[in-house]
C-alpha positions as CSV (number, residue, x, y, z in Angstrom):
1,M,7.4,15.4,-12.0
2,I,5.8,18.7,-10.9
3,L,3.4,16.9,-8.5
4,R,6.3,15.0,-6.9
5,F,8.2,18.3,-6.5
6,Y,5.3,20.1,-4.8
7,R,4.5,17.1,-2.6
8,F,8.1,17.0,-1.5
9,I,8.2,20.7,-0.6
10,L,5.0,20.3,1.4
11,I,6.1,17.2,3.3
12,S,9.6,18.6,3.9
13,F,8.2,21.9,5.3
14,T,5.8,20.1,7.6
15,M,8.5,17.7,8.8
16,L,10.7,20.7,9.5
17,M,8.0,22.4,11.5
18,C,7.5,19.2,13.5
19,S,11.3,18.9,14.2
20,T,11.5,15.7,12.2
21,A,14.8,14.8,10.7
22,L,14.3,14.3,7.0
23,F,16.3,11.4,5.4
24,A,17.3,10.0,8.8
25,G,18.1,6.7,7.2
26,E,18.3,3.0,8.1
27,T,21.7,1.2,8.0
28,L,22.5,-2.5,7.8
29,E,25.8,-4.2,8.2
30,I,26.1,-7.0,5.6
31,P,28.6,-9.9,5.8
32,S,29.5,-9.6,2.2
33,N,31.9,-7.7,-0.1
34,Q,30.6,-4.6,-1.9
35,D,30.4,-6.1,-5.3
36,D,28.4,-9.2,-4.2
37,L,26.1,-7.0,-2.2
38,N,25.7,-4.7,-5.2
39,L,24.6,-7.6,-7.4
40,K,22.1,-8.8,-4.8
41,L,20.7,-5.3,-4.5
42,I,20.2,-4.9,-8.2
43,A,18.5,-8.3,-8.4
44,L,16.2,-7.3,-5.5
45,L,15.3,-3.9,-7.1
46,G,14.5,-5.7,-10.3
47,K,12.3,-8.1,-8.4
48,L,10.3,-5.2,-7.1
49,D,10.1,-3.8,-10.6
50,S,11.7,-0.6,-9.4
51,K,13.0,1.9,-12.0
52,Y,16.4,3.1,-10.8
53,Y,19.7,4.5,-11.9
54,L,23.3,4.5,-10.6
55,D,24.2,8.0,-9.4
56,D,27.8,9.0,-9.6
57,K,27.4,11.5,-6.8
58,T,27.9,8.8,-4.1
59,R,28.5,11.1,-1.1
60,G,31.5,9.1,0.0
61,F,29.9,5.7,-0.6
62,T,30.9,3.2,-3.3
63,Y,27.5,2.9,-4.9
64,R,24.4,5.0,-4.8
65,Y,21.1,4.0,-6.4
66,R,18.2,6.4,-6.8
67,N,14.6,5.9,-8.1
68,K,13.6,7.5,-11.4
69,W,10.8,10.1,-11.5
70,N,8.2,7.6,-12.8
71,D,8.9,5.0,-10.2
72,P,6.5,4.8,-7.3
73,F,9.4,4.1,-4.9
74,D,11.3,7.1,-3.5
75,Y,14.7,6.3,-2.1
76,N,18.5,6.7,-2.1
77,I,20.3,3.4,-1.4
78,Y,24.0,3.4,-0.7
79,I,26.7,0.7,-0.5
80,S,30.1,1.1,1.1
81,K,32.7,-0.9,3.1
82,V,32.3,-1.0,6.9
83,G,36.0,-0.1,7.3
84,K,39.2,-0.1,5.4
85,N,40.3,-3.5,6.6
86,S,36.8,-5.1,7.0
87,P,35.4,-7.6,4.5
88,D,31.9,-6.6,5.4
89,S,29.7,-3.9,3.7
90,L,27.2,-1.2,4.8
91,L,23.8,-0.9,3.1
92,R,22.0,2.4,3.8
93,I,18.5,3.4,2.9
94,E,17.2,7.0,2.9
95,A,13.6,8.0,1.9
96,P,11.3,11.0,2.6
97,R,9.2,8.9,5.0
98,V,10.5,6.8,7.9
99,G,8.0,4.1,7.0
100,Q,9.5,3.6,3.6
101,E,13.0,3.3,5.1
102,R,11.8,0.7,7.5
103,F,9.9,-1.0,4.7
104,F,13.1,-1.5,2.7
105,R,15.1,-2.5,5.8
106,Q,12.7,-5.4,6.6
107,I,12.9,-6.6,3.0
108,F,16.7,-6.5,3.0
109,E,16.8,-8.3,6.3
110,Q,14.7,-11.2,4.9
111,E,16.2,-11.2,1.3
112,I,19.8,-10.3,1.8
113,L,20.6,-11.3,5.4
114,L,18.2,-14.2,5.2
115,R,16.8,-13.5,8.6
116,P,13.3,-14.7,9.6
117,A,10.6,-12.0,9.7
118,R,10.3,-10.0,12.8
119,E,8.1,-11.0,15.7
120,N,4.4,-10.3,15.1
121,A,5.2,-9.6,11.4
122,V,2.4,-10.4,9.0
123,A,1.9,-10.8,5.2
124,L,0.4,-7.9,3.3
125,E,-3.1,-7.8,1.8
126,K,-3.4,-5.8,-1.4
127,K,-5.1,-2.4,-1.4
128,S,-7.5,-0.9,-4.0
129,L,-6.3,2.1,-6.0
130,L,-9.9,2.8,-7.0
131,L,-10.9,3.0,-3.3
132,S,-7.9,5.2,-2.4
133,Q,-8.7,7.6,-5.3
134,G,-12.4,7.6,-4.5
135,L,-11.7,8.6,-0.9
136,N,-9.3,11.2,-2.2
137,L,-12.2,13.0,-4.0
138,I,-14.0,13.2,-0.6
139,S,-10.9,14.1,1.4
140,P,-7.2,13.6,0.8
141,M,-6.9,12.8,4.5
142,A,-9.2,9.9,4.1
143,S,-7.1,8.5,1.3
144,V,-4.0,8.8,3.5
145,G,-5.7,7.0,6.3
146,Y,-6.7,4.1,4.0
147,N,-3.3,3.7,2.5
148,S,-1.5,3.9,5.8
149,W,-3.8,1.3,7.5
150,N,-1.9,-2.0,8.0
151,S,0.9,-0.8,5.7
152,P,4.6,-0.8,6.4
153,I,5.3,2.2,4.3
154,Y,3.8,4.5,6.9
155,T,4.6,5.0,10.5
156,N,2.0,6.6,12.8
157,R,4.0,9.8,12.6
158,D,4.2,9.6,8.8
159,T,0.4,9.3,8.8
160,L,-0.2,12.3,11.1
161,I,2.2,14.4,9.1
162,S,0.7,13.6,5.7
163,M,-2.8,14.2,7.0
164,A,-1.7,17.5,8.5
165,V,-0.3,18.6,5.1
166,Y,-3.5,18.0,3.3
167,F,-5.6,19.4,6.1
168,V,-3.6,22.7,6.0
169,M,-3.8,22.8,2.2
170,D,-7.6,22.5,2.2
171,L,-7.9,24.9,5.1
172,F,-5.9,27.7,3.7
173,I,-6.2,27.2,-0.1
174,A,-9.7,25.9,-0.5
175,G,-11.0,27.7,2.6
176,G,-9.4,31.0,1.4
177,A,-10.9,30.6,-2.1
178,Y,-14.3,29.9,-0.5
179,Y,-14.1,33.0,1.7
180,Y,-13.0,35.1,-1.3
181,A,-15.9,33.9,-3.4
182,E,-18.4,34.3,-0.6
183,Q,-17.4,37.9,-0.1
184,K,-18.0,38.6,-3.7
185,L,-21.6,37.3,-3.7
186,P,-23.9,40.1,-4.9
187,K,-26.5,41.4,-2.5
188,K,-30.2,41.6,-3.4
189,N,-31.2,45.2,-4.3
190,I,-34.4,47.1,-5.1
191,W,-34.2,46.3,-8.8
192,D,-34.0,42.5,-8.0
193,N,-37.1,42.9,-5.9
194,I,-39.0,44.7,-8.7
195,A,-37.9,42.1,-11.3
196,N,-38.6,39.3,-8.7
197,T,-35.1,37.8,-9.3
198,S,-32.5,36.7,-6.9
199,P,-28.7,36.8,-7.2
200,P,-26.7,33.6,-6.4
201,N,-26.9,33.0,-2.7
202,N,-24.1,30.5,-2.4
203,V,-20.6,30.1,-3.7
204,L,-21.4,27.0,-5.9
205,E,-24.0,29.0,-7.8
206,S,-21.8,32.0,-8.3
207,A,-19.4,33.0,-11.1
208,D,-16.5,32.3,-8.7
209,A,-17.5,28.6,-8.1
210,I,-14.7,27.6,-10.5
211,T,-12.1,29.4,-8.3
212,F,-13.3,27.4,-5.3
213,M,-13.4,24.1,-7.2
214,T,-9.9,24.7,-8.6
215,A,-8.6,25.3,-5.1
216,L,-10.1,22.0,-3.9
217,A,-8.5,20.2,-6.9
218,I,-5.0,21.3,-5.9
219,S,-4.7,19.0,-2.9
220,R,-6.6,16.2,-4.6
221,G,-4.4,16.4,-7.6
222,I,-1.3,16.1,-5.5
223,R,-2.8,13.3,-3.4
224,A,-3.9,11.4,-6.5
225,F,-0.2,11.0,-7.5
226,D,0.7,10.2,-3.9
227,A,-2.1,7.6,-3.6
228,W,-0.9,5.9,-6.8
229,E,2.6,5.6,-5.3
230,D,1.4,4.3,-1.9
231,T,-0.8,1.7,-3.5
232,A,1.7,0.5,-6.0
233,I,4.5,0.1,-3.4
234,H,2.2,-1.7,-1.0
235,N,0.8,-4.1,-3.7
236,R,4.2,-4.9,-5.2
237,A,5.4,-6.0,-1.8
238,A,2.2,-8.0,-1.3
239,N,3.0,-10.1,-4.3
240,F,5.8,-11.8,-2.3
241,S,6.0,-13.9,0.8
242,W,7.7,-11.2,2.9
243,K,6.2,-10.3,6.2
244,F,6.2,-6.9,7.8
245,Q,5.9,-5.5,11.3
246,F,4.1,-2.1,11.4
């Protein structure tokens, strides 16, 4: 829960700085009444093994579904009437990333509207959580790149923003910790020369090495949670015959 909160704050701040509208949303008009659409949506979320709940704060819609904290998906899905006298319904998807909104839209088009997959759409191949987490230890940016490659849950902009978040974290948090530890490295004095000893000459050998390693672990800890989400969402969709354009 804490990791999701900090990740959300970081992504939201970066999106704001880049003038990106958070929760822009994707909307579909469905030729069905709200109750029938509601049953279809529940069945589809169950098919995806998504953990969700019905939120009574509907924001003017008839139904609002939200993911639970331990669900890899991250969404708000709304159902309402198109108009007072219309038999049709609206299905709206909001998510922190545009890619995940479009991901759900393409699934709904194929499952609920029964439309054929979009032009140039392809089936998904599963991704390795082990590889994603291994790349994360080297660099969170590398893990983002792996998970976003040939995956509908990321747009190019989503990828750049996520990479920028982790780059800034490592630059300022880990870089700042390294500079702090480096400045505290003891300098060799006359007594060291007499005793023929040398103080630590790099950060990793100093008493402040733990500070630097902890700073590195912050971004990797957050990305570890994010990588699990990305891989789980992608692989669940890969279990079905859906095709995606990305």
